Residue, then its C-alpha position, 0 to 999 in steps of 0.5 A: m796779569i801776574s795772577t793769571q800766570g800763577m793760575s796757569m802754573g797751578g793747574g800744571k802742578q795739579e795734572g802732574g800729581a794726578g798721573k803720579v797717583e795712578e802709577k801707584k796702584e796696589k794689587t788687590s787680587f791675590d792667588v794662593k799657590l801650594e808649592k809643597f807638602d809633607t807626604a805624611a800629611k797629604i790627607k790633611v792637606i787634601k781636606e783643606v783644599r776641599a774645605f775652601t774650594s768647592l771641589g770633590l774628594k777626587e778633584a781635590k786629590e788630583l789638584v794636590e798631586k799636580v804641586p806646584v799649583v794655584i789652589k785659589q784665585g781672586l782672593t784679598k790679602e787677608e783671605a789668602n793669608g788666612i788660607i795659607e795659615k791653614i795649609k801650614a798648620v797641616g803640614g803644606v807650604a803655600v804662597m801668595e802670588 
């Protein structure tokens, strides 16, 4: 009888542990948002936006002029950090959401 009670208690603990794991899911998809840029570096920022989006010159220019705007969605953290560094290098300010 004692071993039966111990088994039922152990099963309850396992169920509680599974619920905690589900709550701790990490965000795996990130968006890169262009917040602002130096007006002198506008052309460089447009070229960088064109480099990692498949937009034409006119579309990229319109997108950059709508600051603040999300320029790329559904990226991994590493990809987003790479894009943010490239934007910073040409005079823009981008953040990960």
